[in-house]
N, CA and C atoms of all chains as a GROMACS GRO file, in nm:
protein
  618
    1MET      N    1   9.620   5.899  -1.340
    1MET     CA    2   9.681   5.793  -1.259
    1MET      C    3   9.604   5.770  -1.129
    2GLU      N    4   9.554   5.880  -1.076
    2GLU     CA    5   9.480   5.869  -0.948
    2GLU      C    6   9.351   5.791  -0.966
    3ILE      N    7   9.284   5.816  -1.079
    3ILE     CA    8   9.159   5.745  -1.106
    3ILE      C    9   9.185   5.596  -1.120
    4THR      N   10   9.291   5.563  -1.192
    4THR     CA   11   9.327   5.421  -1.210
    4THR      C   12   9.357   5.357  -1.076
    5ASP      N   13   9.431   5.427  -0.993
    5ASP     CA   14   9.463   5.373  -0.862
    5ASP      C   15   9.338   5.351  -0.779
    6GLN      N   16   9.246   5.448  -0.789
    6GLN     CA   17   9.120   5.436  -0.714
    6GLN      C   18   9.040   5.315  -0.761
    7ILE      N   19   9.033   5.299  -0.894
    7ILE     CA   20   8.958   5.184  -0.949
    7ILE      C   21   9.021   5.054  -0.904
    8GLU      N   22   9.155   5.051  -0.910
    8GLU     CA   23   9.226   4.929  -0.868
    8GLU      C   24   9.198   4.897  -0.722
    9ALA      N   25   9.200   5.000  -0.639
    9ALA     CA   26   9.176   4.980  -0.495
    9ALA      C   27   9.035   4.930  -0.469
   10THR      N   28   8.940   4.991  -0.541
   10THR     CA   29   8.800   4.949  -0.524
   10THR      C   30   8.782   4.804  -0.567
   11ALA      N   31   8.842   4.770  -0.679
   11ALA     CA   32   8.831   4.634  -0.729
   11ALA      C   33   8.892   4.535  -0.630
   12ARG      N   34   9.007   4.573  -0.575
   12ARG     CA   35   9.075   4.486  -0.479
   12ARG      C   36   8.988   4.466  -0.353
   13GLU      N   37   8.931   4.578  -0.310
   13GLU     CA   38   8.846   4.572  -0.190
   13GLU      C   39   8.724   4.484  -0.214
   14LEU      N   40   8.663   4.503  -0.332
   14LEU     CA   41   8.545   4.421  -0.367
   14LEU      C   42   8.581   4.273  -0.373
   15GLY      N   43   8.695   4.246  -0.433
   15GLY     CA   44   8.740   4.107  -0.445
   15GLY      C   45   8.762   4.045  -0.309
   16GLU      N   46   8.826   4.122  -0.220
   16GLU     CA   47   8.851   4.069  -0.086
   16GLU      C   48   8.721   4.046  -0.009
   17ARG      N   49   8.623   4.133  -0.037
   17ARG     CA   50   8.496   4.119   0.034
   17ARG      C   51   8.417   3.999  -0.018
   18VAL      N   52   8.424   3.976  -0.149
   18VAL     CA   53   8.342   3.871  -0.212
   18VAL      C   54   8.409   3.733  -0.203
   19ARG      N   55   8.542   3.734  -0.192
   19ARG     CA   56   8.616   3.607  -0.198
   19ARG      C   57   8.569   3.503  -0.096
   20PRO      N   58   8.549   3.540   0.032
   20PRO     CA   59   8.503   3.437   0.128
   20PRO      C   60   8.369   3.377   0.091
   21GLN      N   61   8.279   3.462   0.042
   21GLN     CA   62   8.147   3.411   0.001
   21GLN      C   63   8.159   3.315  -0.117
   22LEU      N   64   8.246   3.353  -0.211
   22LEU     CA   65   8.267   3.266  -0.327
   22LEU      C   66   8.326   3.132  -0.284
   23GLU      N   67   8.423   3.140  -0.191
   23GLU     CA   68   8.486   3.016  -0.142
   23GLU      C   69   8.383   2.928  -0.074
   24ASP      N   70   8.297   2.992   0.006
   24ASP     CA   71   8.193   2.917   0.076
   24ASP      C   72   8.097   2.850  -0.022
   25ALA      N   73   8.055   2.926  -0.123
   25ALA     CA   74   7.964   2.872  -0.224
   25ALA      C   75   8.030   2.757  -0.299
   26LYS      N   76   8.158   2.774  -0.327
   26LYS     CA   77   8.231   2.668  -0.398
   26LYS      C   78   8.237   2.542  -0.314
   27ARG      N   79   8.265   2.559  -0.184
   27ARG     CA   80   8.274   2.444  -0.094
   27ARG      C   81   8.139   2.372  -0.085
   28ARG      N   82   8.032   2.452  -0.077
   28ARG     CA   83   7.899   2.391  -0.069
   28ARG      C   84   7.864   2.314  -0.196
   29LEU      N   85   7.897   2.375  -0.310
   29LEU     CA   86   7.870   2.308  -0.437
   29LEU      C   87   7.947   2.178  -0.450
   30MET      N   88   8.074   2.182  -0.406
   30MET     CA   89   8.156   2.060  -0.414
   30MET      C   90   8.099   1.952  -0.325
   31SER      N   91   8.053   1.992  -0.207
   31SER     CA   92   7.996   1.895  -0.113
   31SER      C   93   7.869   1.833  -0.170
   32ALA      N   94   7.783   1.918  -0.229
   32ALA     CA   95   7.658   1.868  -0.288
   32ALA      C   96   7.689   1.775  -0.405
   33ASN      N   97   7.788   1.812  -0.484
   33ASN     CA   98   7.827   1.729  -0.598
   33ASN      C   99   7.876   1.592  -0.550
   34ASP      N  100   7.959   1.592  -0.446
   34ASP     CA  101   8.008   1.464  -0.391
   34ASP      C  102   7.893   1.378  -0.340
   35LYS      N  103   7.799   1.443  -0.272
   35LYS     CA  104   7.684   1.368  -0.219
   35LYS      C  105   7.603   1.304  -0.332
   36VAL      N  106   7.579   1.384  -0.438
   36VAL     CA  107   7.501   1.333  -0.552
   36VAL      C  108   7.573   1.216  -0.617
   37ILE      N  109   7.704   1.230  -0.636
   37ILE     CA  110   7.781   1.124  -0.701
   37ILE      C  111   7.780   0.998  -0.615
   38ASP      N  112   7.794   1.015  -0.484
   38ASP     CA  113   7.790   0.899  -0.393
   38ASP      C  114   7.654   0.829  -0.401
   39TYR      N  115   7.548   0.910  -0.404
   39TYR     CA  116   7.414   0.851  -0.410
   39TYR      C  117   7.395   0.772  -0.539
   40ILE      N  118   7.442   0.831  -0.650
   40ILE     CA  119   7.429   0.762  -0.780
   40ILE      C  120   7.509   0.632  -0.779
   41LYS      N  121   7.628   0.637  -0.719
   41LYS     CA  122   7.711   0.516  -0.716
   41LYS      C  123   7.652   0.409  -0.626
   42GLU      N  124   7.585   0.452  -0.519
   42GLU     CA  125   7.525   0.354  -0.428
   42GLU      C  126   7.397   0.295  -0.485
   43ASN      N  127   7.320   0.376  -0.560
   43ASN     CA  128   7.193   0.328  -0.616
   43ASN      C  129   7.190   0.350  -0.767
   44PRO      N  130   7.270   0.274  -0.841
   44PRO     CA  131   7.274   0.299  -0.986
   44PRO      C  132   7.144   0.263  -1.057
   45GLY      N  133   7.084   0.150  -1.016
   45GLY     CA  134   6.961   0.106  -1.082
   45GLY      C  135   6.848   0.205  -1.065
   46THR      N  136   6.829   0.249  -0.942
   46THR     CA  137   6.722   0.345  -0.913
   46THR      C  138   6.742   0.473  -0.994
   47CYS      N  139   6.867   0.521  -0.993
   47CYS     CA  140   6.894   0.647  -1.063
   47CYS      C  141   6.873   0.632  -1.213
   48LEU      N  142   6.917   0.519  -1.269
   48LEU     CA  143   6.902   0.501  -1.413
   48LEU      C  144   6.755   0.488  -1.452
   49VAL      N  145   6.682   0.409  -1.374
   49VAL     CA  146   6.539   0.393  -1.404
   49VAL      C  147   6.467   0.528  -1.390
   50GLY      N  148   6.504   0.603  -1.286
   50GLY     CA  149   6.444   0.734  -1.266
   50GLY      C  150   6.476   0.828  -1.381
   51ALA      N  151   6.601   0.822  -1.429
   51ALA     CA  152   6.640   0.909  -1.540
   51ALA      C  153   6.565   0.872  -1.666
   52VAL      N  154   6.551   0.741  -1.691
   52VAL     CA  155   6.476   0.698  -1.810
   52VAL      C  156   6.330   0.744  -1.799
   53ALA      N  157   6.272   0.728  -1.680
   53ALA     CA  158   6.133   0.768  -1.660
   53ALA      C  159   6.117   0.919  -1.680
   54LEU      N  160   6.212   0.994  -1.626
   54LEU     CA  161   6.206   1.141  -1.640
   54LEU      C  162   6.218   1.181  -1.787
   55GLY      N  163   6.311   1.117  -1.858
   55GLY     CA  164   6.327   1.145  -2.000
   55GLY      C  165   6.202   1.109  -2.077
   56PHE      N  166   6.140   0.997  -2.040
   56PHE     CA  167   6.017   0.954  -2.106
   56PHE      C  168   5.908   1.060  -2.089
   57ILE      N  169   5.895   1.108  -1.965
   57ILE     CA  170   5.791   1.209  -1.937
   57ILE      C  171   5.820   1.338  -2.015
   58VAL      N  172   5.946   1.378  -2.015
   58VAL     CA  173   5.982   1.501  -2.088
   58VAL      C  174   5.955   1.484  -2.238
   59GLY      N  175   5.987   1.365  -2.289
   59GLY     CA  176   5.960   1.336  -2.430
   59GLY      C  177   5.812   1.342  -2.461
   60LYS      N  178   5.732   1.286  -2.372
   60LYS     CA  179   5.587   1.290  -2.391
   60LYS      C  180   5.536   1.433  -2.392
   61ILE      N  181   5.586   1.513  -2.296
   61ILE     CA  182   5.542   1.653  -2.287
   61ILE      C  183   5.585   1.729  -2.413
   62ALA      N  184   5.708   1.703  -2.457
   62ALA     CA  185   5.757   1.772  -2.577
   62ALA      C  186   5.678   1.732  -2.699
   63ARG      N  187   5.633   1.610  -2.702
   63ARG     CA  188   5.555   1.562  -2.817
   63ARG      C  189   5.418   1.630  -2.819
   64ARG      N  190   5.361   1.646  -2.700
   64ARG     CA  191   5.228   1.707  -2.693
   64ARG      C  192   5.234   1.856  -2.724
   65ALA      N  193   5.339   1.919  -2.679
   65ALA     CA  194   5.350   2.065  -2.694
   65ALA      C  195   5.369   2.103  -2.841
   66MET      N  196   1.181  -5.565  -1.951
   66MET     CA  197   1.208  -5.444  -2.028
   66MET      C  198   1.295  -5.350  -1.947
   67GLU      N  199   1.408  -5.393  -1.930
   67GLU     CA  200   1.499  -5.304  -1.857
   67GLU      C  201   1.574  -5.214  -1.955
   68THR      N  202   1.572  -5.094  -1.925
   68THR     CA  203   1.649  -5.001  -2.010
   68THR      C  204   1.796  -5.007  -1.968
   69PRO      N  205   1.879  -4.998  -2.068
   69PRO     CA  206   2.022  -5.005  -2.032
   69PRO      C  207   2.077  -4.874  -1.974
   70GLU      N  208   1.983  -4.802  -1.919
   70GLU     CA  209   2.025  -4.674  -1.862
   70GLU      C  210   2.112  -4.696  -1.739
   71LYS      N  211   2.217  -4.633  -1.740
   71LYS     CA  212   2.309  -4.648  -1.627
   71LYS      C  213   2.270  -4.555  -1.514
   72ASN      N  214   2.316  -4.588  -1.402
   72ASN     CA  215   2.295  -4.503  -1.286
   72ASN      C  216   2.371  -4.372  -1.305
   73PRO      N  217   2.302  -4.258  -1.281
   73PRO     CA  218   2.373  -4.129  -1.298
   73PRO      C  219   2.498  -4.118  -1.212
   74THR      N  220   2.495  -4.186  -1.103
   74THR     CA  221   2.615  -4.181  -1.019
   74THR      C  222   2.730  -4.257  -1.082
   75GLU      N  223   2.692  -4.358  -1.167
   75GLU     CA  224   2.798  -4.431  -1.237
   75GLU      C  225   2.853  -4.350  -1.353
   76LYS      N  226   2.755  -4.270  -1.416
   76LYS     CA  227   2.796  -4.187  -1.531
   76LYS      C  228   2.900  -4.082  -1.488
   77ASN      N  229   2.870  -4.014  -1.383
   77ASN     CA  230   2.962  -3.914  -1.329
   77ASN      C  231   2.994  -3.946  -1.184
   78PRO      N  232   3.073  -4.042  -1.166
   78PRO     CA  233   3.098  -4.081  -1.028
   78PRO      C  234   3.175  -3.973  -0.953
   79ALA      N  235   3.127  -3.955  -0.831
   79ALA     CA  236   3.189  -3.850  -0.751
   79ALA      C  237   3.334  -3.884  -0.717
   80ASN      N  238   3.355  -4.007  -0.687
   80ASN     CA  239   3.492  -4.048  -0.654
   80ASN      C  240   3.543  -4.152  -0.752
   81GLY      N  241   3.490  -4.142  -0.874
   81GLY     CA  242   3.525  -4.241  -0.974
   81GLY      C  243   3.660  -4.216  -1.038
   82ARG      N  244   3.686  -4.305  -1.135
   82ARG     CA  245   3.816  -4.300  -1.199
   82ARG      C  246   3.828  -4.181  -1.292
   83ALA      N  247   3.710  -4.155  -1.368
   83ALA     CA  248   3.712  -4.047  -1.466
   83ALA      C  249   3.740  -3.913  -1.398
   84ALA      N  250   3.668  -3.887  -1.291
   84ALA     CA  251   3.689  -3.762  -1.218
   84ALA      C  252   3.832  -3.754  -1.167
   85ASP      N  253   3.881  -3.862  -1.122
   85ASP     CA  254   4.018  -3.865  -1.072
   85ASP      C  255   4.117  -3.831  -1.183
   86ASP      N  256   4.085  -3.885  -1.302
   86ASP     CA  257   4.171  -3.856  -1.417
   86ASP      C  258   4.170  -3.707  -1.449
   87GLY      N  259   4.045  -3.647  -1.443
   87GLY     CA  260   4.035  -3.505  -1.472
   87GLY      C  261   4.117  -3.422  -1.378
   88VAL      N  262   4.107  -3.452  -1.252
   88VAL     CA  263   4.185  -3.378  -1.151
   88VAL      C  264   4.333  -3.396  -1.176
   89HIS      N  265   4.365  -3.518  -1.211
   89HIS     CA  266   4.505  -3.548  -1.236
   89HIS      C  267   4.558  -3.468  -1.354
   90SER      N  268   4.475  -3.460  -1.463
   90SER     CA  269   4.522  -3.391  -1.582
   90SER      C  270   4.534  -3.240  -1.556
   91ILE      N  271   4.439  -3.187  -1.481
   91ILE     CA  272   4.447  -3.044  -1.448
   91ILE      C  273   4.572  -3.016  -1.365
   92GLY      N  274   4.597  -3.105  -1.272
   92GLY     CA  275   4.718  -3.088  -1.190
   92GLY      C  276   4.844  -3.095  -1.273
   93GLN      N  277   4.840  -3.192  -1.369
   93GLN     CA  278   4.958  -3.204  -1.457
   93GLN      C  279   4.976  -3.077  -1.540
   94ARG      N  280   4.863  -3.026  -1.588
   94ARG     CA  281   4.871  -2.904  -1.670
   94ARG      C  282   4.926  -2.788  -1.588
   95LEU      N  283   4.873  -2.777  -1.467
   95LEU     CA  284   4.922  -2.669  -1.379
   95LEU      C  285   5.070  -2.682  -1.353
   96ASP      N  286   5.112  -2.810  -1.329
   96ASP     CA  287   5.255  -2.832  -1.307
   96ASP      C  288   5.336  -2.791  -1.429
   97ARG      N  289   5.279  -2.831  -1.546
   97ARG     CA  290   5.351  -2.800  -1.670
   97ARG      C  291   5.361  -2.648  -1.690
   98VAL      N  292   5.247  -2.579  -1.666
   98VAL     CA  293   5.244  -2.433  -1.685
   98VAL      C  294   5.342  -2.366  -1.589
   99SER      N  295   5.337  -2.411  -1.464
   99SER     CA  296   5.427  -2.346  -1.366
   99SER      C  297   5.572  -2.376  -1.399
  100GLY      N  298   5.597  -2.500  -1.450
  100GLY     CA  299   5.734  -2.534  -1.489
  100GLY      C  300   5.783  -2.449  -1.603
  101SER      N  301   5.693  -2.431  -1.705
  101SER     CA  302   5.736  -2.349  -1.820
  101SER      C  303   5.751  -2.203  -1.778
  102ALA      N  304   5.665  -2.157  -1.688
  102ALA     CA  305   5.676  -2.018  -1.640
  102ALA      C  306   5.808  -1.997  -1.566
  103GLN      N  307   5.842  -2.097  -1.482
  103GLN     CA  308   5.968  -2.087  -1.409
  103GLN      C  309   6.087  -2.088  -1.505
  104GLU      N  310   6.073  -2.171  -1.609
  104GLU     CA  311   6.181  -2.179  -1.708
  104GLU      C  312   6.197  -2.045  -1.780
  105ALA      N  313   6.082  -1.987  -1.820
  105ALA     CA  314   6.085  -1.858  -1.890
  105ALA      C  315   6.144  -1.750  -1.801
  106TRP      N  316   6.105  -1.751  -1.673
  106TRP     CA  317   6.156  -1.652  -1.578
  106TRP      C  318   6.308  -1.666  -1.560
  107GLY      N  319   6.350  -1.794  -1.553
  107GLY     CA  320   6.494  -1.819  -1.539
  107GLY      C  321   6.571  -1.770  -1.661
  108GLN      N  322   6.512  -1.798  -1.780
  108GLN     CA  323   6.579  -1.753  -1.903
  108GLN      C  324   6.586  -1.601  -1.910
  109THR      N  325   6.475  -1.536  -1.870
  109THR     CA  326   6.473  -1.389  -1.871
  109THR      C  327   6.578  -1.334  -1.776
  110ARG      N  328   6.585  -1.397  -1.657
  110ARG     CA  329   6.683  -1.351  -1.557
  110ARG      C  330   6.826  -1.369  -1.608
  111ASP      N  331   6.849  -1.484  -1.673
  111ASP     CA  332   6.982  -1.509  -1.729
  111ASP      C  333   7.014  -1.406  -1.837
  112ALA      N  334   6.913  -1.379  -1.922
  112ALA     CA  335   6.935  -1.282  -2.030
  112ALA      C  336   6.967  -1.145  -1.973
  113PHE      N  337   6.894  -1.107  -1.868
  113PHE     CA  338   6.919  -0.976  -1.806
  113PHE      C  339   7.056  -0.970  -1.741
  114SER      N  340   7.094  -1.080  -1.675
  114SER     CA  341   7.225  -1.080  -1.610
  114SER      C  342   7.336  -1.076  -1.716
  115ASP      N  343   7.313  -1.150  -1.828
  115ASP     CA  344   7.412  -1.146  -1.938
  115ASP      C  345   7.423  -1.004  -1.993
  116LEU      N  346   7.307  -0.941  -2.012
  116LEU     CA  347   7.304  -0.805  -2.067
  116LEU      C  348   7.376  -0.708  -1.973
  117SER      N  349   7.344  -0.721  -1.844
  117SER     CA  350   7.406  -0.628  -1.749
  117SER      C  351   7.557  -0.654  -1.738
  118ASP      N  352   7.596  -0.784  -1.753
  118ASP     CA  353   7.739  -0.813  -1.754
  118ASP      C  354   7.806  -0.752  -1.876
  119ALA      N  355   7.735  -0.763  -1.991
  119ALA     CA  356   7.792  -0.711  -2.115
  119ALA      C  357   7.804  -0.559  -2.110
  120ILE      N  358   7.700  -0.495  -2.061
  120ILE     CA  359   7.704  -0.347  -2.055
  120ILE      C  360   7.787  -0.301  -1.936
  121ASP      N  361   7.785  -0.378  -1.830
  121ASP     CA  362   7.858  -0.346  -1.707
  121ASP      C  363   7.816  -0.209  -1.653
  122ILE      N  364   7.686  -0.202  -1.626
  122ILE     CA  365   7.625  -0.073  -1.588
  122ILE      C  366   7.688  -0.015  -1.462
  123LYS      N  367   7.710  -0.104  -1.364
  123LYS     CA  368   7.761  -0.052  -1.236
  123LYS      C  369   7.897   0.015  -1.252
  124ALA      N  370   7.985  -0.053  -1.328
  124ALA     CA  371   8.119   0.006  -1.348
  124ALA      C  372   8.109   0.136  -1.428
  125ARG      N  373   8.018   0.133  -1.526
  125ARG     CA  374   7.999   0.254  -1.608
  125ARG      C  375   7.950   0.371  -1.522
  126VAL      N  376   7.854   0.341  -1.435
  126VAL     CA  377   7.802   0.446  -1.346
  126VAL      C  378   7.911   0.494  -1.252
  127ARG      N  379   7.994   0.399  -1.204
  127ARG     CA  380   8.102   0.438  -1.113
  127ARG      C  381   8.202   0.529  -1.183
  128ARG      N  382   8.229   0.497  -1.312
  128ARG     CA  383   8.327   0.577  -1.386
  128ARG      C  384   8.269   0.713  -1.424
  129GLN      N  385   8.150   0.712  -1.484
  129GLN     CA  386   8.090   0.839  -1.532
  129GLN      C  387   7.946   0.847  -1.486
  130PRO      N  388   7.924   0.890  -1.362
  130PRO     CA  389   7.786   0.893  -1.310
  130PRO      C  390   7.695   0.988  -1.387
  131TYR      N  391   7.744   1.108  -1.412
  131TYR     CA  392   7.658   1.206  -1.480
  131TYR      C  393   7.635   1.168  -1.627
  132GLY      N  394   7.737   1.117  -1.691
  132GLY     CA  395   7.723   1.078  -1.832
  132GLY      C  396   7.624   0.965  -1.849
  133THR      N  397   7.631   0.866  -1.758
  133THR     CA  398   7.538   0.754  -1.768
  133THR      C  399   7.395   0.801  -1.744
  134LEU      N  400   7.379   0.890  -1.647
  134LEU     CA  401   7.244   0.943  -1.620
  134LEU      C  402   7.192   1.022  -1.740
  135ALA      N  403   7.281   1.098  -1.802
  135ALA     CA  404   7.240   1.176  -1.920
  135ALA      C  405   7.199   1.083  -2.033
  136ALA      N  406   7.275   0.973  -2.049
  136ALA     CA  407   7.241   0.876  -2.153
  136ALA      C  408   7.104   0.813  -2.125
  137ALA      N  409   7.080   0.779  -1.999
  137ALA     CA  410   6.951   0.720  -1.961
  137ALA      C  411   6.837   0.819  -1.986
  138LEU      N  412   6.864   0.945  -1.955
  138LEU     CA  413   6.764   1.050  -1.978
  138LEU      C  414   6.733   1.062  -2.128
  139GLY      N  415   6.839   1.055  -2.209
  139GLY     CA  416   6.821   1.063  -2.354
  139GLY      C  417   6.743   0.944  -2.407
  140ILE      N  418   6.773   0.825  -2.354
  140ILE     CA  419   6.699   0.704  -2.397
  140ILE      C  420   6.551   0.720  -2.364
  141GLY      N  421   6.524   0.768  -2.244
  141GLY     CA  422   6.385   0.790  -2.203
  141GLY      C  423   6.317   0.893  -2.291
  142TYR      N  424   6.390   0.997  -2.326
  142TYR     CA  425   6.335   1.104  -2.411
  142TYR      C  426   6.298   1.049  -2.549
  143VAL      N  427   6.387   0.966  -2.604
  143VAL     CA  428   6.360   0.906  -2.735
  143VAL      C  429   6.242   0.809  -2.725
  144LEU      N  430   6.239   0.729  -2.618
  144LEU     CA  431   6.128   0.634  -2.600
  144LEU      C  432   5.995   0.707  -2.581
  145GLY      N  433   6.000   0.824  -2.522
  145GLY     CA  434   5.879   0.903  -2.502
  145GLY      C  435   5.831   0.973  -2.627
  146GLY      N  436   5.907   0.958  -2.736
  146GLY     CA  437   5.866   1.014  -2.865
  146GLY      C  438   5.899   1.161  -2.880
  147GLY      N  439   6.002   1.205  -2.812
  147GLY     CA  440   6.035   1.347  -2.819
  147GLY      C  441   6.141   1.381  -2.920
  148ILE      N  442   6.174   1.283  -3.007
  148ILE     CA  443   6.290   1.309  -3.096
  148ILE      C  444   6.256   1.406  -3.209
  149PHE      N  445   6.138   1.394  -3.272
  149PHE     CA  446   6.104   1.485  -3.381
  149PHE      C  447   6.007   1.591  -3.330
  150THR      N  448   6.056   1.675  -3.241
  150THR     CA  449   5.972   1.779  -3.182
  150THR      C  450   6.045   1.914  -3.192
  151PRO      N  451   5.972   2.024  -3.177
  151PRO     CA  452   6.037   2.156  -3.179
  151PRO      C  453   6.141   2.172  -3.070
  152LEU      N  454   6.117   2.108  -2.953
  152LEU     CA  455   6.213   2.118  -2.843
  152LEU      C  456   6.347   2.057  -2.883
  153THR      N  457   6.341   1.942  -2.950
  153THR     CA  458   6.464   1.876  -2.995
  153THR      C  459   6.539   1.964  -3.095
  154SER      N  460   6.464   2.021  -3.189
  154SER     CA  461   6.529   2.106  -3.290
  154SER      C  462   6.593   2.227  -3.224
  155ARG      N  463   6.524   2.280  -3.120
  155ARG     CA  464   6.581   2.396  -3.050
  155ARG      C  465   6.710   2.357  -2.977
  156ILE      N  466   6.706   2.241  -2.910
  156ILE     CA  467   6.824   2.194  -2.837
  156ILE      C  468   6.940   2.170  -2.934
  157VAL      N  469   6.910   2.107  -3.048
  157VAL     CA  470   7.015   2.077  -3.147
  157VAL      C  471   7.073   2.208  -3.201
  158ARG      N  472   6.986   2.306  -3.228
  158ARG     CA  473   7.034   2.434  -3.280
  158ARG      C  474   7.126   2.504  -3.179
  159LEU      N  475   7.084   2.501  -3.052
  159LEU     CA  476   7.165   2.563  -2.946
  159LEU      C  477   7.300   2.493  -2.934
  160ALA      N  478   7.298   2.359  -2.939
  160ALA     CA  479   7.423   2.282  -2.927
  160ALA      C  480   7.516   2.313  -3.043
  161LEU      N  481   7.456   2.324  -3.163
  161LEU     CA  482   7.538   2.355  -3.281
  161LEU      C  483   7.601   2.493  -3.269
  162ARG      N  484   7.520   2.589  -3.219
  162ARG     CA  485   7.571   2.726  -3.205
  162ARG      C  486   7.689   2.728  -3.107
  163ILE      N  487   7.670   2.658  -2.994
  163ILE     CA  488   7.775   2.654  -2.893
  163ILE      C  489   7.899   2.585  -2.950
  164GLY      N  490   7.877   2.476  -3.023
  164GLY     CA  491   7.989   2.403  -3.080
  164GLY      C  492   8.067   2.486  -3.180
  165VAL      N  493   7.993   2.556  -3.266
  165VAL     CA  494   8.058   2.641  -3.367
  165VAL      C  495   8.138   2.751  -3.300
  166ARG      N  496   8.078   2.811  -3.195
  166ARG     CA  497   8.150   2.916  -3.123
  166ARG      C  498   8.276   2.861  -3.058
  167ALA      N  499   8.261   2.745  -2.995
  167ALA     CA  500   8.376   2.684  -2.927
  167ALA      C  501   8.486   2.649  -3.025
  168ALA      N  502   8.448   2.615  -3.148
  168ALA     CA  503   8.548   2.580  -3.248
  168ALA      C  504   8.612   2.705  -3.309
  169PHE      N  505   8.530   2.812  -3.324
  169PHE     CA  506   8.580   2.929  -3.394
  169PHE      C  507   8.654   3.028  -3.306
  170VAL      N  508   8.620   3.033  -3.178
  170VAL     CA  509   8.682   3.133  -3.091
  170VAL      C  510   8.834   3.116  -3.082
  171PRO      N  511   8.887   2.993  -3.058
  171PRO     CA  512   9.033   2.980  -3.056
  171PRO      C  513   9.097   3.016  -3.189
  172LEU      N  514   9.026   2.981  -3.299
  172LEU     CA  515   9.078   3.013  -3.433
  172LEU      C  516   9.086   3.164  -3.451
  173LEU      N  517   8.978   3.233  -3.412
  173LEU     CA  518   8.975   3.379  -3.424
  173LEU      C  519   9.081   3.443  -3.335
  174LYS      N  520   9.098   3.382  -3.214
  174LYS     CA  521   9.198   3.437  -3.122
  174LYS      C  522   9.339   3.428  -3.184
  175ASP      N  523   9.365   3.312  -3.245
  175ASP     CA  524   9.495   3.295  -3.311
  175ASP      C  525   9.513   3.397  -3.422
  176GLN      N  526   9.404   3.415  -3.502
  176GLN     CA  527   9.412   3.509  -3.613
  176GLN      C  528   9.438   3.651  -3.564
  177VAL      N  529   9.363   3.688  -3.458
  177VAL     CA  530   9.379   3.825  -3.404
  177VAL      C  531   9.519   3.842  -3.346
  178ALA      N  532   9.567   3.739  -3.277
  178ALA     CA  533   9.702   3.748  -3.220
  178ALA      C  534   9.806   3.762  -3.331
  179GLY      N  535   9.788   3.683  -3.438
  179GLY     CA  536   9.881   3.692  -3.551
  179GLY      C  537   9.877   3.828  -3.615
  180LEU      N  538   9.753   3.884  -3.630
  180LEU     CA  539   9.737   4.017  -3.691
  180LEU      C  540   9.804   4.123  -3.604
  181ALA      N  541   9.784   4.111  -3.472
  181ALA     CA  542   9.843   4.208  -3.380
  181ALA      C  543   9.996   4.202  -3.386
  182GLU      N  544  10.048   4.080  -3.393
  182GLU     CA  545  10.194   4.065  -3.403
  182GLU      C  546  10.246   4.127  -3.532
  183ALA      N  547  10.170   4.098  -3.641
  183ALA     CA  548  10.210   4.153  -3.771
  183ALA      C  549  10.208   4.305  -3.768
  184LEU      N  550  10.103   4.362  -3.706
  184LEU     CA  551  10.092   4.508  -3.696
  184LEU      C  552  10.207   4.565  -3.613
  185ALA      N  553  10.237   4.496  -3.503
  185ALA     CA  554  10.345   4.542  -3.416
  185ALA      C  555  10.478   4.538  -3.490
  186ASP      N  556  10.498   4.427  -3.566
  186ASP     CA  557  10.621   4.417  -3.646
  186ASP      C  558  10.626   4.527  -3.751
  187GLY      N  559  10.509   4.552  -3.813
  187GLY     CA  560  10.501   4.657  -3.915
  187GLY      C  561  10.534   4.792  -3.857
  188ASP      N  562  10.482   4.820  -3.738
  188ASP     CA  563  10.511   4.947  -3.669
  188ASP      C  564  10.658   4.957  -3.638
  189GLY      N  565  10.714   4.846  -3.594
  189GLY     CA  566  10.856   4.844  -3.561
  189GLY      C  567  10.941   4.874  -3.683
  190ASP      N  568  10.897   4.807  -3.796
  190ASP     CA  569  10.969   4.831  -3.921
  190ASP      C  570  10.954   4.976  -3.964
  191GLY      N  571  10.831   5.026  -3.951
  191GLY     CA  572  10.804   5.164  -3.990
  191GLY      C  573  10.887   5.261  -3.908
  192ALA      N  574  10.892   5.230  -3.778
  192ALA     CA  575  10.972   5.316  -3.690
  192ALA      C  576  11.118   5.308  -3.728
  193GLY      N  577  11.160   5.183  -3.761
  193GLY     CA  578  11.300   5.163  -3.801
  193GLY      C  579  11.330   5.239  -3.929
  194ARG      N  580  11.230   5.225  -4.025
  194ARG     CA  581  11.250   5.294  -4.151
  194ARG      C  582  11.257   5.446  -4.129
  195ALA      N  583  11.161   5.493  -4.045
  195ALA     CA  584  11.159   5.638  -4.016
  195ALA      C  585  11.291   5.680  -3.953
  196ALA      N  586  11.340   5.594  -3.864
  196ALA     CA  587  11.468   5.626  -3.799
  196ALA      C  588  11.580   5.626  -3.903
  197GLY      N  589  11.570   5.526  -3.995
  197GLY     CA  590  11.671   5.518  -4.101
  197GLY      C  591  11.668   5.644  -4.188
  198LYS      N  592  11.545   5.688  -4.224
  198LYS     CA  593  11.531   5.808  -4.306
  198LYS      C  594  11.589   5.929  -4.234
  199GLY      N  595  11.555   5.935  -4.105
  199GLY     CA  596  11.604   6.045  -4.024
  199GLY      C  597  11.757   6.045  -4.019
  200HIS      N  598  11.811   5.920  -4.009
  200HIS     CA  599  11.957   5.904  -4.006
  200HIS      C  600  12.018   5.954  -4.135
  201LYS      N  601  11.947   5.910  -4.250
  201LYS     CA  602  11.997   5.953  -4.381
  201LYS      C  603  11.988   6.106  -4.394
  202ALA      N  604  11.875   6.161  -4.350
  202ALA     CA  605  11.854   6.304  -4.359
  202ALA      C  606  11.960   6.380  -4.279
  203SER      N  607  11.990   6.323  -4.162
  203SER     CA  608  12.091   6.391  -4.079
  203SER      C  609  12.228   6.381  -4.142
  204LYS      N  610  12.246   6.265  -4.220
  204LYS     CA  611  12.375   6.250  -4.286
  204LYS      C  612  12.391   6.355  -4.397
  205ARG      N  613  12.270   6.375  -4.469
  205ARG     CA  614  12.274   6.468  -4.580
  205ARG      C  615  12.306   6.609  -4.531
  206THR      N  616  12.245   6.644  -4.417
  206THR     CA  617  12.264   6.781  -4.371
  206THR      C  618  12.397   6.808  -4.309
   0.00000   0.00000   0.00000
């Protein structure tokens, strides 16, 4: 029982220590995602043409390889 | 003995009617070409606007930005000739594997849960039976 309690305590401590970092990373990812979505919505033509061009290049590279 | 030779200036008059006609016809041709080019450009623009209205790209991008970008990437990949390549076969194989796993895992989970329930019920019955036997044995004694 003591070992289980120790493991539980360690896990809880680790979780509490890591949780703020995880929250921060999550917030940053959400912010980056919002920015990317806003950019795509503001410049749909540019993004679509860029995506087609990128796909074309990848297709060419895959064909050569 | 006069030769009926005309004056060279009369043959190709610098400011004559024939030259004027030539300039006029070239101008007309240029006008015609530019008119047809403008017409073709207008038709192309109309066709593109009709196409964009039909597809409604902006609304599609607004609704599903990542999906539309992925579709554009795929179109570019196909246009680049990457469809019958080892990379494509690898991607398709990976997608199939993931799909099969995603389809089978819930099924397996249900099966395992059902098996566990059946085992638990069986143990309960066994325990009940054992208790019943014990009860009978105690009755006999």
